[in-house]
N, C-alpha and C positions, 0 to 999 in steps of 0.2 A: 820166548814171548815174555813181555814185561808183566809186572804184577797187575797193573790196571787192565792191560789187554786181556790177560788171563781171566781176571774177575768178570769182565764184561762178556766174554765169549764162551766161557766154560759151559758145556751142555746147552748151548743156545739154540741149536738147530734141530728141530724135529723133522725127520725125513718124510716127505710127502710125494714120492716119485709116482704114485698111482694116480695123482691128480693133475689137472691142467696147470700149465701148458705142456708138461712132460707127458702125462697120461700113459705111463708105461704099463705094460701087462705085468702080472704078478711075478713071473719068473725073472725078468730082467730087473724089476724093482728089488727083489730079494737079493739078486746077485750084486746090485749096486750098493745096497745097504751093508751087505757082508764085506764088500771091498772097502767101504768107508770105515767100517769098524776095525779093519786091520791097518788103516793108514796112520801116518804120523800125526794127522790132525784129528784123530778119533775123539780127543777130549772135547771138541766142539760139538760133537754129535750127541743127540739125545734119543728120542723115541722114534719108532717106526709107526707111521699113521696109516690106519686102514679102517674101513667100515666094519661094524660088528658082524654084518652078514657074510664077511669073507674070512672070518677067523679060521674056519676049518680048511679053507683053501690055502691059507698061509702056512699052516702046519704041513700040508702036502707039499707045497713048494719048497719049504725048508728041508724036508726029508729028501726030495729029489735033488736039491742042490748040495746036500750033505754039509750044511752049515751048522756051526755050533751055536748053542743058546745058553741060557734063555735070553730072548730079546725083550726089551722093555717096549711096550706098545702104548700108543694113544688111540683109543677106540672111539670111532664116530658112532653116535647113537642111532638106534633103529627109529624109523619114522613113527610118529604117534598114530594110533588108530582113532580117528575122530579128534576130539579135543583132549584125549587122555595123555597129557604130557608126562605126568608122573608115572603112569603105567608103562609108557615107552622107555623111560629111563630105567625102570626096574627090569624090564625085559632085556634091555641092553646089558645091564649088570649081570643078570642071570646067565645070559649066553656067554659072556666073557668068563665068568667064574667057572662054568661047566667046561669050557675049552681049556682054561688054565689048569683046572684040576686033572684033566685027562692027559695033559702034556706039560707037566711042570718043568721038564728039561728044555722045552722049546720056547715058551713065552710067559711073560708076566704082564698082566694088564695094569699098567702103572697109572694111567689117566684116562678119563672119558671126556669126550667133547659132545656137548648137547646143545642143540639149537633152540633158543627161546622164541616163542611167538611174541609179537610186540605187546599184545594185551597183558600177557603174564609178566613180561619184563617191566611194564609200567606199574604193576601192582606189587609194591614192595612187601606188604604184609602177607599176601597170598603166596608169593614166591618164597619168602623166608620160611613159611610153614611147610611148603613142599620140600625145601632143602633140608629142613630138620628131619622130615620123614626119610629122606635118602641117606642121611649121614650115618645112621647106625648100620646100614647095609654095607657101607664101605669097609668097615673094620679098621684095623690099624694099618699103618704103612706110610709111604711117602705122600706128602701133601703138597699142593692141593690135588684132590682126586678127580675133580670134575671142573672143566672149563665151559662156561655157559656163553654161547655166542649170542650177542645182542645185535639187533638190526640197526647198526650205526647209520647206514644210509637212509633207510626207509622210515626209521623212527628214532632220530637222535635224542628225543626227549625221554626215551626209555632207558638210557644209560645210567643216569643218576639214580633213579629208584632201584634199578637192578644192582647197581654197585652197593647201595645201602642194604639191600636184601642179603647180598653175599657177605657183607661185613657183619650184619646181625647174626646170620646163621653160623658164621665162623666163631663169633663171640660166644654164642650159646653152646656150641660144640666144644669150645675150649681148644680148638685146633683149626688150622686153615684148610678146611676140606674143599672149599669152592673158590673158583676164580671166574673172571670174565674172559671172553674171547672176542677180539676185534678183527674184523676183516679189513685189511688195508689196501686191497687192490683186487684185480680180476683180469679176465681176458678181453674185456671191452671197456671203453672209457667210462661208461655209466656205472661201473662197479668200483671205481676208484673214489674214495671220499675226498672232499676238499681238505686243505691243510687245517683250516679253522675247525672243521667238523671233527677230524681226528684228534687235534690238540685238545678240544673240549672233552671228548670222550676219555682220553687218557687222564686229563686233569680230574674229571669226575671220579674215576677209579682211584687215583692216588689220594684224593682228599677224603674219600670214604674209607680208605684202608683196604680196598678190594684188590687182590692180585689180578694180573691179566696175562694172557698169552696173545700172540698175534698170528695172523695167517695171510697169505696171498700178497704177491707183489714185492716181497722184501728180499730179492735175490742178491741185491748189491748193498754195500755199506752206505752209499750216498744217494741222494735223489738223482734220478736219471730219466731221460726220455726213452720210453720203450716204443720202438717203431711198430712192432707187431701188435701192440695194444692200441697205440695211438694216443697215449697219455703219459703224463709225468708220474713216475712211481716214487714212493718213499724209499728211504734207505734205513737199514736196520740200526745204524749208529744213531741216527736221529731219534728213532723210536725208543731204543733201549738205553742208549747213553743219555738221551734227553730225559727219559723217565727217571733215571737215577739222579740226574742233576735237579730236575723239578722237585722230586721228593725231598732231597736234601735242603734245597734253597727255597722251598715253598713258592715255586714259580706258578704263575697263572697261565691260562691258555694262550694269551698273546705272546708271552715269552717262549712258551713251549712251541708255538707255531713257528716262531723265528728259527728255533733249532731244527725243527722238522724240515723246513724249506731250504736250509743252508746246504749247498752242494760244494762248498769250498773245502777240499781235503785238508788244507793247511790250518783250518779252524780247529781241527781235532788233534790231540796228542794223547799218547798213553805211555807213561813211564811208571813211576811210583804212584802217580795220580792220573786220573782221567781228567782231561781238560777240554772244554769247548770255549774258545775265546777267553773271557776273563773268569769263567766259572770252573770250579774244580771240585772233584770228589776223590778221596783217597781210595786205594784199592779195596780196603776193608769196607768202606762205605758203599762202593759199587757192588761188592759181593753181597752185602746185606740187602741192597735194593733188588738184586737179582733173585735172592732167595725169598724175600718177603713181598715183592711187588711186581717186578718185570721178569716173567718166567722163561719164556722161550717163544720161538716162532716156527711155523711150518713152512717148509720150502721144498719144492719138487726138485731142486738142484742143491747138491752139497758142494759140487766143484766150483760153481760160480762165486759163492761167498768166500770160499777158501782162496781162490785165485785173486780176487779183489783185495782181500786182506793181506795177501803176500805182496801184491803190487804197492799197497800203502805202507809196507814195511812193518805191519803189525804181527806178521808171522815171519 
């Protein structure tokens, strides 16, 4: 793998085999993740994603499968009771820490994914205050520790204030404890954001200095028509390569939308530099963007992204 390809894809894929469209039961998902961890492409693999409510079941499945650990997890938050978003976040953290302490050889709760209601996402001051209250509970370790899902489709106006809240909370903490999470697709056409909507959301995050992760619909490197969904899906090269280039070259949403929509494989190359058409970023600049801005994406398939990258000659 070339320096630029490695910089863009290292630890890029969080495994979400439990979720649609794969929707695997826990034992086959555990077996698949264990197999991917042993594969030649394991460097592209990051965390195992599961709900906080299934942490105990994961330990049992790992024991039954006799797989080695510890596994790095991305833990989906417990649902709020009423409007108590902060309380639900704390309960999620408590459940994860208790399971982690009881089974240190099995799992490490590396990241948390928490869904933001639109009203809270729009209130930058209130959200930043809540994030400050959470930060001390995280302790030290790899950052960002929590990715906050903003309702890009239903409330696109919530992205900019949420991004500012994340940037403010990280600044006050002196470390990047928080990131945003963008849903880029789904199992029905109405769950797929438009190109302009996603480009604006990514630009809002980049301009605020808020890191992001992505989820849903990014099984392939390039935009593609998914017959099962009945919609055109985004490619992860456009989202993550585009974010790296947009960050370096201060691109606006219109330019980023052009990158997101481009399905021409020949427009991309990855040698010592990552290049899309006339725009370039060095491998070091891409690695910095991945660490500071464009973190990872959840995918229920690890084989599909790997097969496509191999077909493109990137692996």
